[in-house]
VEXROKE-445154 format. One line per 5 residues: number of its first residue (from 1); their letters; for each residue x, y, z of N, C-alpha, C. Coordinates in Angstrom, 2 decimals. Layout:
NUM	a	X/Y/Z/X/Y/Z/X/Y/Z  ...
This chain:
1	mgnik	-62.45/-15.54/-188.97/-62.23/-16.16/-189.94/-62.17/-18.16/-189.51  -62.53/-18.53/-190.37/-62.32/-20.35/-190.13/-60.79/-20.78/-190.14  -61.22/-21.83/-190.19/-59.65/-22.59/-189.92/-58.69/-22.78/-191.82  -57.52/-21.96/-191.66/-57.50/-21.45/-192.84/-56.13/-22.91/-193.21  -56.05/-23.68/-194.25/-54.93/-24.88/-194.64/-54.33/-24.47/-195.64
6	gftll	-52.75/-24.88/-195.37/-52.06/-24.35/-196.68/-50.32/-24.26/-195.94  -49.38/-24.23/-196.82/-48.42/-23.90/-196.26/-47.66/-22.70/-195.95  -46.91/-22.47/-194.91/-46.18/-21.09/-195.20/-45.36/-21.18/-195.89  -44.59/-20.32/-196.25/-43.75/-19.62/-196.79/-41.99/-20.69/-196.22  -41.74/-20.39/-195.50/-40.90/-20.97/-194.99/-40.96/-22.79/-195.19
11	eilvg	-41.96/-22.95/-194.51/-42.16/-24.59/-194.85/-41.73/-25.14/-196.49  -42.28/-24.03/-197.42/-42.21/-24.19/-199.07/-40.62/-24.48/-199.51  -39.88/-23.32/-198.45/-38.35/-22.76/-199.26/-37.74/-24.45/-198.51  -38.10/-24.74/-197.33/-37.35/-26.21/-197.17/-37.67/-27.20/-197.25  -38.77/-27.44/-198.11/-39.58/-28.82/-198.75/-38.58/-28.20/-200.20
16	laila	-38.30/-27.32/-200.41/-37.69/-26.96/-202.15/-36.06/-27.02/-201.82  -35.50/-26.97/-200.83/-33.89/-26.98/-200.39/-33.28/-28.57/-200.05  -34.43/-29.43/-199.38/-34.54/-30.94/-199.36/-34.58/-31.34/-200.99  -35.22/-31.18/-201.79/-35.72/-31.32/-202.90/-34.56/-31.17/-203.90  -33.41/-29.51/-203.72/-32.47/-29.51/-204.46/-31.34/-30.24/-203.55
21	lvlai	-31.58/-30.80/-202.51/-30.46/-31.62/-201.86/-30.52/-32.81/-202.99  -31.39/-33.79/-202.71/-31.78/-34.84/-203.22/-31.61/-35.27/-204.56  -31.39/-33.93/-205.33/-31.35/-34.23/-206.68/-29.90/-33.31/-207.29  -29.50/-33.10/-206.10/-27.97/-32.89/-206.68/-26.77/-34.24/-205.94  -27.76/-35.18/-204.91/-26.99/-35.84/-204.64/-26.97/-37.64/-205.43
26	vppmf	-28.48/-37.78/-205.60/-29.08/-38.77/-206.89/-28.35/-39.14/-208.28  -28.09/-38.17/-208.77/-27.55/-38.72/-210.57/-26.09/-39.08/-210.00  -24.82/-38.95/-209.43/-24.09/-39.43/-209.47/-24.41/-40.89/-208.65  -25.13/-40.84/-208.04/-25.68/-42.33/-207.26/-25.33/-43.48/-208.77  -26.53/-42.88/-209.27/-27.00/-43.60/-210.61/-25.97/-44.09/-211.67
31	tnvid	-24.88/-43.03/-211.66/-23.70/-43.64/-212.59/-23.01/-44.33/-211.88  -22.86/-44.29/-211.15/-21.88/-45.73/-209.88/-22.91/-46.87/-210.59  -23.72/-46.87/-210.48/-24.99/-48.28/-210.76/-25.35/-48.58/-211.98  -25.11/-47.87/-212.96/-25.01/-48.11/-214.41/-23.51/-48.53/-214.87  -22.47/-47.73/-214.19/-20.75/-48.51/-214.77/-20.96/-49.38/-214.07
36	stqmk	-21.31/-50.04/-212.57/-21.38/-51.37/-212.23/-22.28/-52.73/-213.01  -23.17/-51.87/-213.26/-24.13/-53.40/-214.16/-23.51/-53.49/-215.28  -22.51/-52.07/-216.31/-22.10/-52.61/-217.32/-20.56/-53.53/-217.40  -20.05/-52.95/-216.07/-19.17/-54.44/-215.86/-19.37/-55.45/-215.81  -20.28/-55.73/-214.60/-20.70/-56.97/-214.75/-21.12/-57.85/-215.99
41	satrt	-22.13/-56.91/-216.41/-22.40/-57.96/-218.17/-21.54/-57.48/-218.98  -20.35/-57.39/-219.26/-19.16/-57.41/-219.69/-18.69/-58.61/-219.44  -18.35/-58.67/-217.76/-17.66/-59.89/-217.27/-18.57/-61.01/-218.05  -19.70/-61.26/-217.63/-20.49/-62.47/-217.89/-20.73/-62.58/-219.58  -20.59/-61.59/-220.02/-20.47/-61.94/-221.39/-19.13/-62.28/-221.89
46	lasgl	-18.30/-61.83/-222.06/-16.99/-63.30/-221.57/-17.13/-64.48/-220.88  -16.68/-64.37/-219.78/-17.32/-65.78/-219.51/-18.47/-66.93/-220.22  -19.74/-66.06/-220.55/-20.39/-66.87/-221.23/-19.19/-67.89/-222.53  -18.59/-66.64/-223.32/-18.26/-66.51/-224.32/-17.32/-67.70/-224.34  -16.08/-67.81/-223.23/-15.58/-68.93/-222.68/-15.87/-70.29/-222.66
51	kqarn	-17.51/-69.97/-221.88/-17.77/-71.60/-221.95/-18.28/-71.97/-223.17  -18.55/-71.04/-223.90/-18.75/-71.59/-225.03/-18.07/-72.41/-225.86  -16.82/-71.43/-225.97/-15.47/-71.86/-226.83/-15.57/-73.50/-226.01  -14.99/-73.53/-224.60/-14.93/-74.81/-224.04/-15.57/-75.45/-224.94  -17.16/-75.64/-224.59/-18.43/-76.82/-225.02/-18.39/-76.91/-226.29
56	eaisk	-17.47/-76.15/-227.17/-17.52/-76.21/-228.73/-16.05/-77.05/-229.01  -15.15/-76.92/-228.29/-14.29/-77.40/-228.48/-14.60/-78.91/-228.00  -15.61/-79.62/-227.32/-15.68/-80.37/-226.76/-16.41/-81.20/-227.53  -17.29/-80.55/-227.89/-18.60/-81.43/-228.78/-18.32/-81.91/-230.43  -17.61/-80.65/-230.60/-16.84/-80.82/-231.88/-15.67/-81.43/-232.31
61	qrett	-14.82/-81.89/-231.05/-13.72/-82.62/-230.90/-12.35/-82.25/-231.96  -12.08/-80.38/-231.50/-11.94/-79.60/-232.33/-11.02/-78.52/-231.44  -9.79/-78.32/-231.35/-9.30/-77.10/-230.50/-10.51/-76.06/-231.15  -10.63/-74.46/-230.04/-11.30/-73.55/-230.48/-11.40/-72.98/-229.16  -10.77/-71.50/-230.21/-10.08/-70.09/-229.83/-11.18/-69.28/-229.33
66	ltldv	-10.77/-68.38/-228.40/-11.54/-67.07/-227.46/-10.52/-66.01/-227.84  -10.46/-65.18/-228.95/-9.57/-63.86/-228.85/-9.92/-63.02/-228.50  -8.79/-61.91/-227.38/-9.44/-60.82/-227.08/-8.48/-59.65/-227.30  -9.22/-58.66/-227.82/-8.21/-57.53/-228.49/-8.68/-56.49/-227.21  -7.49/-56.15/-226.19/-7.60/-55.52/-225.04/-7.47/-53.85/-225.46
71	etrqf	-7.23/-53.25/-226.57/-8.03/-52.14/-227.18/-8.84/-51.61/-227.83  -8.89/-52.08/-229.01/-10.67/-52.25/-229.15/-12.35/-52.95/-228.64  -11.65/-53.45/-227.38/-12.39/-54.06/-226.19/-13.96/-54.75/-226.49  -12.67/-55.59/-227.65/-13.73/-56.72/-228.71/-12.80/-58.06/-228.16  -14.04/-59.43/-228.98/-13.65/-60.44/-228.47/-14.11/-61.87/-229.54
76	alggk	-12.84/-62.19/-230.58/-13.68/-63.20/-231.40/-14.07/-64.43/-230.67  -14.82/-65.00/-231.40/-15.37/-67.20/-231.26/-15.84/-66.83/-232.45  -15.28/-68.31/-233.27/-16.32/-68.60/-234.66/-16.53/-67.91/-235.42  -15.01/-66.68/-235.83/-15.33/-66.12/-236.61/-16.02/-64.42/-236.38  -16.52/-64.46/-235.79/-17.96/-63.66/-235.08/-17.06/-62.50/-234.12
81	qhqld	-17.30/-61.12/-234.12/-16.49/-60.39/-233.13/-18.04/-59.77/-232.41  -17.68/-60.01/-231.16/-18.52/-59.20/-230.27/-17.70/-58.23/-229.73  -18.81/-57.25/-229.44/-18.22/-56.00/-228.43/-18.63/-55.61/-227.46  -17.48/-55.58/-226.29/-17.64/-55.54/-225.18/-18.19/-54.09/-224.73  -19.59/-53.48/-223.90/-19.62/-52.25/-223.79/-19.49/-52.27/-222.70
86	lpkdt	-18.21/-51.31/-221.77/-17.20/-51.25/-220.73/-17.50/-49.50/-220.28  -17.67/-48.86/-219.23/-16.99/-47.73/-218.99/-15.76/-47.25/-219.85  -15.79/-46.18/-219.95/-14.90/-45.73/-220.27/-13.23/-45.48/-219.54  -13.80/-45.96/-218.62/-12.61/-45.31/-217.42/-12.09/-46.64/-216.84  -12.27/-47.63/-217.55/-11.97/-49.38/-217.30/-11.74/-49.64/-218.26
91	kltli	-10.52/-50.63/-216.85/-9.00/-51.12/-217.51/-9.42/-52.62/-217.97  -8.73/-53.32/-219.16/-9.34/-54.56/-219.34/-7.85/-55.16/-219.15  -7.67/-56.37/-218.74/-6.22/-57.32/-218.66/-6.36/-58.91/-219.21  -5.39/-58.98/-220.24/-5.64/-60.34/-219.92/-4.11/-61.11/-220.00  -4.06/-61.84/-219.22/-3.46/-62.67/-219.15/-3.15/-64.42/-219.73
96	aante	-2.31/-64.56/-220.60/-2.56/-65.58/-221.43/-1.00/-66.44/-221.19  -1.76/-67.70/-222.14/-0.10/-68.29/-222.04/0.63/-67.06/-223.14  1.84/-67.65/-223.24/2.71/-66.69/-223.90/2.64/-67.46/-225.61  2.82/-68.76/-225.72/1.98/-69.66/-227.31/0.86/-68.63/-227.65  0.09/-67.81/-226.97/-1.64/-67.50/-227.39/-1.75/-66.06/-227.48
101	qlndq	-0.12/-65.19/-227.32/0.05/-63.68/-227.50/0.01/-63.93/-228.66  -0.59/-62.67/-229.27/-0.75/-62.37/-230.75/0.08/-61.34/-230.94  0.22/-60.58/-230.14/0.59/-58.98/-229.85/0.48/-58.31/-228.91  1.22/-56.99/-228.51/0.72/-56.12/-227.02/-0.42/-56.08/-226.69  -1.87/-56.22/-227.89/-2.60/-56.17/-227.46/-4.16/-56.69/-227.86
106	qaair	-3.60/-58.01/-228.70/-4.49/-59.11/-228.16/-3.93/-60.70/-227.83  -4.46/-61.41/-227.28/-3.93/-62.91/-226.97/-5.52/-63.97/-226.95  -5.03/-64.56/-227.10/-6.43/-66.05/-226.97/-6.04/-66.94/-226.00  -7.08/-67.35/-225.61/-7.49/-68.55/-224.58/-7.82/-69.60/-225.81  -6.91/-70.58/-225.51/-7.36/-71.93/-226.67/-7.82/-73.09/-224.98
111	ffpdg	-8.87/-73.39/-225.82/-9.61/-74.75/-225.76/-9.71/-75.99/-226.06  -9.00/-77.16/-225.64/-8.25/-78.52/-226.21/-9.80/-79.50/-226.24  -10.11/-80.61/-226.98/-11.37/-81.49/-227.08/-11.38/-81.95/-225.64  -10.35/-82.10/-224.89/-11.09/-82.79/-223.44/-11.44/-81.89/-222.49  -11.10/-80.67/-223.36/-11.71/-79.69/-222.15/-10.62/-78.78/-221.36
116	sstgg	-9.46/-79.48/-221.29/-8.47/-78.52/-220.94/-8.13/-77.21/-221.47  -7.61/-76.64/-221.27/-6.94/-75.01/-221.78/-5.52/-74.34/-221.57  -5.42/-73.54/-222.33/-4.11/-73.21/-221.67/-4.04/-72.07/-221.15  -5.35/-72.13/-220.22/-5.89/-71.40/-219.26/-5.12/-69.52/-219.39  -5.71/-69.21/-217.82/-5.28/-67.76/-218.33/-6.11/-66.36/-217.40
121	rielg	-6.55/-65.87/-217.04/-7.08/-64.76/-216.48/-7.63/-63.31/-217.09  -8.94/-62.95/-217.14/-9.11/-61.31/-217.73/-9.41/-60.80/-216.43  -8.95/-59.98/-216.77/-9.52/-58.45/-215.26/-9.65/-57.60/-216.02  -11.27/-57.05/-215.37/-11.70/-55.86/-215.64/-12.24/-54.90/-214.69  -11.07/-53.69/-214.71/-11.26/-52.78/-213.44/-11.65/-51.62/-213.51
126	nqrne	-11.81/-50.68/-212.64/-11.30/-49.06/-212.54/-11.52/-49.23/-210.90  -11.63/-48.03/-210.52/-11.47/-47.63/-209.22/-12.83/-47.77/-208.51  -13.60/-48.28/-208.89/-15.17/-49.01/-207.90/-15.31/-49.49/-207.99  -14.71/-50.70/-209.07/-15.27/-52.07/-209.35/-13.71/-53.03/-210.32  -14.01/-54.00/-209.67/-13.16/-54.88/-210.32/-13.79/-56.61/-210.42
131	ymidv	-13.61/-56.67/-211.49/-13.96/-58.43/-211.60/-12.67/-59.29/-212.38  -12.57/-60.47/-211.73/-11.77/-61.29/-212.85/-12.26/-62.92/-212.93  -11.90/-63.28/-213.86/-12.59/-64.45/-214.96/-11.36/-65.56/-215.06  -11.35/-66.34/-214.15/-10.29/-67.15/-214.20/-10.95/-68.61/-215.47  -9.44/-68.95/-216.21/-9.37/-70.17/-216.63/-8.65/-70.95/-216.31
136	nwltg	-9.11/-71.98/-215.63/-8.12/-73.23/-215.27/-7.30/-73.83/-216.28  -6.39/-73.69/-216.33/-5.68/-74.79/-217.61/-6.07/-75.75/-217.39  -6.02/-76.74/-216.37/-6.20/-78.27/-216.64/-7.66/-78.91/-216.70  -8.10/-77.91/-216.23/-10.08/-78.53/-216.13/-10.62/-77.42/-217.72  -10.30/-76.27/-217.40/-10.85/-75.26/-218.59/-12.30/-75.09/-217.79
141	kiqis	-12.29/-75.39/-216.83/-13.58/-74.44/-215.84/-13.34/-73.09/-215.55  -14.56/-72.08/-216.22/-14.71/-70.85/-215.91/-14.86/-69.96/-214.57  -14.23/-69.30/-214.06/-14.70/-69.16/-212.66/-14.48/-67.24/-212.56  -15.90/-66.18/-211.99/-15.49/-64.93/-212.20/-15.70/-64.80/-210.54  -14.43/-64.04/-210.48/-14.60/-63.50/-209.09/-14.63/-62.07/-209.32
146	p	-15.37/-61.84/-208.01/-15.73/-59.95/-207.64/-14.50/-59.28/-207.52
């Protein structure tokens, strides 16, 4: 007979074993990537809200606050509520001035017409990732740290 081309049973089984191994390893990796992306997105959303509050205080020459509720994972700016999309195991912490503590779960960061603020820090973290948003009290500058 001529030259027969194909795979042996052993080659097919090895190929299926490798495929099964890859399928077992890859989904958990995607979960970590998705969680990291959600935290990064929420961090940027909060930083954007803080920058918007500062810009509004300067442009309208009046005090503006961003209020954060760590229990419901929402922040309020200009009367509008914004929901933060965070992984379930993410811990959200707000460190703010005593005068801006509304209760155990809510506090605000206030910006003044000259751009300064009451200052504060927002921390988002879990076992894999941690992000911090610092608000400088003197300049009102917002900085994200991984």
